[in-house]
N, C-alpha and C positions, 0 to 999 in steps of 0.2 A: 503093770507095773506099779507096785508100792515106792516110794521115794524113802531114801534111807535118810535115818535122822542123824541131827550132828550131834556132836561128843554132847554139846552144853544140853540140848533137847533130850537127849536119851538118859541123861544123869537127872534130868525134871523129872521126867516120867519115871524112872527108876525110883527118884525120892518120893515122890507122890504113891507108890506101889508099896514102899516100904510103911508110910503113916499108915495107910491103908489097912495093911497086914498086922500091924502093932496094935491100931486102935481095936482089932478083933470084932467079933460079931458078925463076921462074914459067915454067909454059908459055904461049906466046905468045895464046892464047885466053883464058885467064883473065887476062893481063895486061893485054889490049885490054879486058876487057870491065871491068876495075878503073879504067883510065884511063878509059873511057866514063863509067862511075858518078862517077869524081871531078871530069869535067867539067861534069855536071851537078849536082854538088854546089856547084861554084863558083860557076855560074849561081844556083842558089838563094840561097845567103849572099850574094852580090852583090845581088838582089832583096831580102831581108829587109833590108839594110843600107841600102840607097837610101830602103825604105819607112821606117826609123827615122829616116835623117838628114831627110824631109821633115817627119817627126811633129815633130821637134826645134824644125825650123824654124818650123813654125805656131805650135807653143806659145810660143816665144822671142819671135814678132812679135805674139802675143796678149797677154803679160806686157809688152812695150816699151808697147802700145797702152794697157793698162790704168794704167801708171807714169804715162802722160802724163795722164790722167784725174784723176789725184790732185792 
C-alpha cells in the first residue's frame, strides 16, 4: 500500500511537475503522465486542506462553547 503524501510533500512534488511542464521539451507521453500525476496531487491537496478546515471549525466551536461555560 502506497503511503499518502503529506500536504507539504504533495505541494513540493506538484511544484516540481509544474516546472518540468513549463520548461517544455518533454515527449507527449511523459507530459501527459506528469499532468495526470499533477491533477491527482491537486485532488489530494484539496482533500487534505478541506479536512484541516473542518478540524479548525470543530475546534473553534468547542473553544467557543467552553468559553461560554466560564
